[in-house]
C-alpha positions as CSV (number, residue, x, y, z in Angstrom):
1,M,212.9,67.6,-5.1
2,P,214.6,63.8,-5.3
3,A,217.0,63.2,-7.5
4,T,214.4,61.0,-9.2
5,P,211.3,63.7,-9.7
6,P,207.7,62.3,-8.9
7,R,205.7,60.9,-11.7
8,V,202.5,62.7,-11.9
9,T,199.5,61.8,-14.4
10,V,196.5,64.3,-14.8
11,L,193.6,62.6,-16.3
12,G,190.9,65.5,-16.4
13,S,189.8,68.4,-18.6
14,M,191.6,70.9,-21.0
15,N,189.8,74.1,-22.0
16,M,190.6,77.6,-23.8
17,D,189.6,80.4,-20.9
18,I,188.4,83.4,-22.2
19,S,188.8,85.8,-19.4
20,V,187.2,89.7,-18.6
21,T,188.0,91.7,-15.8
22,V,184.9,93.6,-14.3
23,P,184.6,96.3,-11.5
24,E,182.2,93.9,-9.6
25,L,181.1,90.3,-10.4
26,P,177.0,90.8,-12.2
27,G,174.4,89.7,-10.3
28,P,171.3,87.7,-12.1
29,G,170.0,89.5,-15.2
30,A,172.5,92.1,-14.9
31,T,175.1,93.7,-17.1
32,V,178.7,94.9,-16.1
33,L,181.2,96.3,-18.6
34,G,184.8,94.9,-18.3
35,S,187.8,94.7,-20.0
36,G,188.6,93.4,-23.1
37,A,188.9,89.4,-23.0
38,S,192.4,87.7,-23.1
39,F,192.4,83.9,-24.0
40,A,194.8,81.7,-22.2
41,P,195.1,77.8,-22.2
42,G,193.6,76.0,-19.0
43,G,190.7,73.5,-18.0
44,K,190.8,72.0,-14.2
45,G,193.0,69.1,-15.9
46,G,195.5,70.8,-17.9
47,N,196.0,73.9,-15.1
48,Q,196.4,70.7,-12.7
49,A,199.3,69.7,-15.0
50,V,201.0,72.8,-15.5
51,A,201.2,73.2,-11.9
52,A,203.0,70.0,-11.1
53,A,205.5,70.5,-14.0
54,R,206.1,73.8,-12.8
55,L,207.0,72.3,-9.2
56,G,209.1,70.0,-10.5
57,A,207.2,66.3,-11.1
58,E,207.3,64.4,-14.3
59,V,203.9,65.3,-15.9
60,R,201.8,63.3,-18.6
61,M,198.1,65.0,-19.3
62,A,195.6,62.3,-20.6
63,G,192.2,63.7,-21.9
64,C,190.2,65.0,-24.9
65,V,190.7,68.1,-27.1
66,G,188.8,68.9,-30.4
67,H,190.8,69.0,-33.4
68,D,190.7,72.5,-33.9
69,E,192.4,76.0,-33.5
70,F,191.8,75.9,-29.7
71,G,193.0,72.4,-29.4
72,G,196.4,72.9,-30.8
73,Q,197.1,75.6,-28.6
74,L,196.4,73.9,-25.5
75,L,198.6,70.9,-26.5
76,R,201.4,73.5,-27.6
77,A,201.0,75.2,-24.0
78,L,201.3,72.2,-22.1
79,G,204.2,71.0,-24.4
80,A,205.6,74.0,-23.4
81,E,205.6,73.5,-20.0
82,S,207.5,69.8,-20.5
83,V,204.3,67.9,-20.3
84,D,203.7,64.9,-22.2
85,T,201.0,64.9,-24.2
86,S,200.7,61.3,-25.9
87,A,197.7,60.2,-23.9
88,V,196.1,63.1,-25.4
89,R,193.6,62.0,-28.5
90,E,191.9,64.9,-30.7
91,V,188.2,64.6,-31.8
92,Q,187.6,65.2,-35.0
93,G,184.2,67.1,-35.5
94,V,184.2,68.0,-32.0
95,A,185.5,71.6,-30.9
96,S,187.4,71.8,-27.6
97,G,186.4,72.5,-24.4
98,L,185.8,76.6,-23.0
99,A,185.8,78.2,-20.0
100,L,184.1,81.9,-19.4
101,I,185.7,83.5,-16.8
102,T,184.6,87.1,-15.3
103,V,187.0,88.6,-12.3
104,D,186.0,91.3,-10.5
105,S,188.5,93.7,-8.4
106,S,189.5,92.0,-5.3
107,G,190.2,88.6,-7.8
108,E,187.2,86.4,-6.6
109,N,185.8,85.3,-10.1
110,M,182.9,83.3,-11.6
111,I,183.5,80.5,-14.6
112,T,181.1,79.1,-17.0
113,V,182.5,75.9,-19.0
114,A,181.1,74.3,-22.2
115,A,182.8,70.6,-22.3
116,G,183.5,70.2,-25.6
117,A,185.6,67.7,-26.3
118,N,186.4,66.9,-22.8
119,E,182.6,64.7,-22.7
120,S,184.6,62.5,-25.0
121,V,186.7,61.6,-22.1
122,G,186.3,57.4,-21.5
123,D,188.0,53.7,-21.4
124,E,190.3,55.0,-23.9
125,E,192.0,57.9,-21.9
126,V,191.5,55.8,-18.9
127,S,193.7,53.0,-20.3
128,S,196.5,55.9,-21.5
129,A,197.1,57.1,-18.2
130,L,197.7,54.6,-16.9
131,A,199.9,53.2,-19.6
132,Q,203.0,54.2,-17.6
133,P,202.1,53.9,-14.0
134,P,202.6,57.0,-12.0
135,D,203.3,57.8,-8.7
136,V,200.0,60.2,-8.2
137,L,197.0,59.7,-10.6
138,V,194.8,62.8,-10.6
139,I,191.9,62.9,-11.3
140,S,189.6,66.5,-12.3
141,A,185.7,66.1,-12.2
142,E,185.5,68.1,-15.3
143,V,185.1,64.8,-17.6
144,P,182.3,62.4,-17.5
145,V,181.3,60.0,-14.2
146,P,181.7,56.7,-15.6
147,A,185.6,57.7,-17.0
148,I,185.9,59.4,-13.2
149,A,184.7,55.8,-11.9
150,A,186.8,53.6,-14.2
151,A,190.1,55.4,-13.3
152,L,189.4,55.4,-9.5
153,K,188.2,51.5,-10.0
154,R,191.5,51.3,-12.2
155,A,193.9,53.1,-9.9
156,R,192.7,50.7,-6.8
157,T,194.7,47.8,-8.3
158,T,197.9,49.4,-9.8
159,S,201.2,50.6,-8.8
160,P,203.6,51.8,-10.1
161,A,206.9,49.5,-11.2
162,G,210.8,50.3,-12.2
163,R,210.8,53.4,-9.7
164,P,212.6,51.9,-6.1
165,S,210.9,52.4,-2.7
166,R,210.9,55.9,-0.3
167,P,211.2,54.4,3.3
168,S,208.3,56.5,3.7
169,R,206.2,54.9,1.5
170,P,207.1,50.7,0.9
171,G,204.9,48.6,-1.9
172,P,206.0,45.3,-3.4
173,Q,206.6,46.8,-6.9
174,G,207.7,49.8,-5.6
175,R,205.9,52.3,-4.0
176,P,202.2,52.5,-4.5
177,L,200.1,54.8,-6.3
178,I,198.3,57.6,-4.8
179,S,194.9,58.3,-6.0
180,L,194.1,62.3,-5.9
181,L,190.0,63.1,-7.2
182,N,189.3,66.8,-7.1
183,L,185.8,66.5,-7.2
184,A,185.0,70.1,-8.8
185,P,182.8,70.1,-10.4
186,V,180.5,67.6,-7.8
187,P,178.3,65.6,-10.2
188,P,175.4,63.9,-8.9
189,G,175.4,60.6,-7.2
190,A,178.5,61.5,-6.0
191,R,178.1,59.8,-2.6
192,D,177.9,56.6,-4.9
193,L,181.3,57.5,-7.2
194,L,183.2,57.9,-3.8
195,A,181.7,55.1,-1.7
196,A,184.0,52.6,-3.3
197,G,187.0,54.3,-2.4
198,V,189.6,57.1,-3.1
199,G,192.5,57.6,-1.7
200,W,192.9,61.2,-1.5
201,L,189.6,63.7,-2.0
202,V,190.4,67.3,-2.4
203,V,187.4,69.9,-2.6
204,N,186.5,73.6,-1.8
205,E,183.6,74.8,1.2
206,T,181.0,74.6,-2.1
207,E,181.9,70.9,-3.0
208,A,182.1,69.8,0.2
209,S,178.7,71.3,1.4
210,A,177.3,69.6,-1.9
211,V,178.8,66.0,-0.9
212,L,178.0,66.4,2.5
213,G,174.3,67.8,1.5
214,H,174.8,71.0,4.7
215,P,176.7,74.2,4.6
216,V,180.5,74.5,4.8
217,A,182.1,77.6,5.5
218,G,185.2,78.4,7.0
219,L,188.4,76.8,8.3
220,A,186.4,75.4,11.3
221,E,183.8,73.4,9.1
222,A,186.1,72.7,6.7
223,A,187.6,70.5,9.3
224,T,184.8,68.9,10.5
225,A,184.0,68.3,7.0
226,A,187.0,66.8,6.4
227,T,186.5,63.8,9.2
228,A,183.1,63.3,7.5
229,L,184.4,63.0,3.9
230,L,186.5,59.9,5.5
231,A,182.9,58.3,6.0
232,V,181.8,58.7,2.8
233,G,184.9,57.1,1.1
234,A,187.8,58.7,1.5
235,T,191.0,57.7,2.8
236,H,192.7,61.1,2.7
237,A,190.5,63.9,2.7
238,V,191.3,68.1,2.2
239,V,188.5,71.1,2.0
240,T,190.1,74.1,0.8
241,A,188.3,77.4,2.6
242,G,190.1,79.8,0.1
243,A,192.7,82.0,1.9
244,A,192.1,80.6,5.2
245,G,193.8,77.7,4.5
246,A,193.0,74.0,4.3
247,A,191.7,71.1,6.4
248,Y,192.6,67.3,6.2
249,A,191.6,64.2,7.7
250,G,192.9,60.8,7.4
251,P,194.9,58.1,9.2
252,G,196.3,60.0,12.6
253,D,195.1,63.6,13.5
254,P,193.5,65.5,11.9
255,A,194.9,69.3,10.8
256,S,194.0,72.6,10.2
257,V,196.7,74.5,7.8
258,P,196.3,78.4,7.8
259,G,196.5,80.4,5.0
260,F,199.4,82.6,3.8
261,P,199.0,86.5,4.5
262,V,199.3,87.5,0.8
263,Q,197.8,90.4,-1.5
264,A,195.7,88.4,-3.9
265,I,195.0,90.1,-7.2
266,D,193.5,86.5,-9.1
267,T,192.2,83.8,-7.3
268,V,191.4,81.8,-10.6
269,G,193.9,79.0,-10.6
270,A,194.6,78.9,-6.9
271,G,192.2,75.9,-6.5
272,D,194.1,73.8,-9.5
273,T,197.7,74.9,-8.0
274,F,196.4,73.3,-4.9
275,V,195.9,70.2,-6.6
276,G,198.9,70.1,-8.9
277,A,201.8,71.2,-6.1
278,L,199.7,68.2,-3.6
279,A,200.2,65.7,-6.0
280,T,203.8,66.8,-6.6
281,A,204.5,67.1,-3.1
282,L,203.2,63.4,-1.8
283,G,204.6,61.9,-5.0
284,A,208.3,63.4,-3.6
285,G,207.5,61.4,-0.1
286,A,206.2,64.2,1.8
287,A,203.9,63.5,4.8
288,P,200.4,64.2,4.5
289,V,199.8,67.3,6.5
290,D,202.9,69.1,5.3
291,A,202.3,68.3,1.5
292,V,198.7,69.9,2.2
293,R,200.5,73.0,4.2
294,A,203.3,73.6,1.2
295,A,200.3,73.0,-1.4
296,C,198.6,75.5,0.5
297,A,201.8,78.1,0.1
298,A,202.3,77.5,-3.3
299,A,198.4,78.1,-4.2
300,A,198.8,81.6,-2.3
301,V,201.7,82.5,-4.5
302,A,199.4,81.8,-7.3
303,T,196.9,84.0,-6.8
304,T,199.1,87.3,-6.8
305,R,199.7,87.1,-10.0
306,P,197.0,87.5,-12.8
307,G,196.2,84.7,-14.8
308,T,196.0,81.3,-14.4
309,Q,198.2,78.9,-15.7
310,G,200.7,81.9,-16.3
311,A,200.6,82.6,-12.4
312,M,201.2,79.2,-10.9
313,P,204.4,79.5,-9.3
314,H,207.9,77.6,-9.9
315,P,209.8,76.1,-6.5
316,A,211.7,79.1,-5.5
317,D,208.9,81.5,-5.7
318,V,207.2,79.3,-3.1
319,P,209.6,80.0,0.0
320,A,210.4,83.4,-1.5
321,L,206.7,84.8,-0.5
322,T,205.9,82.4,2.2
323,G,209.1,81.4,3.7
324,V,207.6,77.7,2.9
325,G,210.4,75.2,1.4
326,W,209.5,73.5,-1.9
327,P,209.8,70.7,-2.3
328,P,208.5,69.7,1.5
329,E,211.2,67.2,2.9
330,P,210.1,63.5,3.5
331,P,209.7,62.0,7.1
332,R,212.8,60.5,8.5
C-alpha cells in the first residue's frame, strides 16, 4: 500500500445479518430445516467499508442506522475495523436494517432485506460523504434512488483536495475523485439514473440483465454486457460472473479476468469484497484491469471462509491463496 493510504468513502446501507445454513435453498412454498441462526453486522455499504479498510484504505462510512441495539452493534463493528463512522446518522423511531440470509451446503445463498433506517439516507448523508472529499466514493444501491442520483451528481463536480497527484492520475487539485456505483439491487428507472454518467459501474450478471433488458450468463456474455453498459452511461463498467471471474470495459481494450480456483464455503460477502477491493486498488493508483484482477482475487479469498465481514481478507491473505500481490502495482 502507498505511504499515503487511499481514502475511500462508502455511502450505503448497514444491516444486521441473520444467517441460517440449510442443506438446499428452498423453492416457493417450501420449508427447509437449517442450523441455528447467527447474527452478524452487514449491509452492502458496511461490508464494502470493512473490505476496503482491511485491505489498507482509510475509510469513512456515510449512511443511517436506527437508534436501537442493532444500530449500536453495527457502529461498534465498523469502529473495530478502524472505519470512521462520524458520517453515520442514528435515526430515532426507526429500526436498523435487517437482512435474512439463507446459505446452502455449496455456499450459494438467497437474501431478503428489510431496509429500515437505510430508507432515511438523503441529502444530509450525501453532503456528509463528500464533506471530506475522498479518492474514491463508493455508492451502494440499498439506499433511496434520490440519494444515489444526488451523490453521483456531486461526485461529478468534486475533486479531492490536499493530497499530491500520482503520475497515473493527475488532477488540478490533486487526484480526481473516482465514483464507483455498485448497482445492487437494480432500482426501477436504472437507465435514467445512469444516463447522466457514472465513473465506475459494478454489477453482477443478474443486475446487468436487469439494466440491459436481456439475459447475461457466463464470462463471455458478461464481457459483451460490460461493453454495452458504456453506452448506458458508464465510463468504466465491470460485470462480475461469480467463480468465472469478471469482465471489464472502458477506455482502451476490454478485458475478461478469469476467476481463481478456490474451495468456496460461503459466497455471501464475495461481491462486497470485490467492490471494496476494487475501490482500494483504484484509490492506490492501480490500472483498471489490474485493479479488477486484484478485486477478483480478494473476492475469491472471501469465499473460502464462513460469514461476511469476518471472512474478508487482509493484504497477506490475497497472495497466499491466489498468488496475486496486494496492493496491485500502479503503472509506471
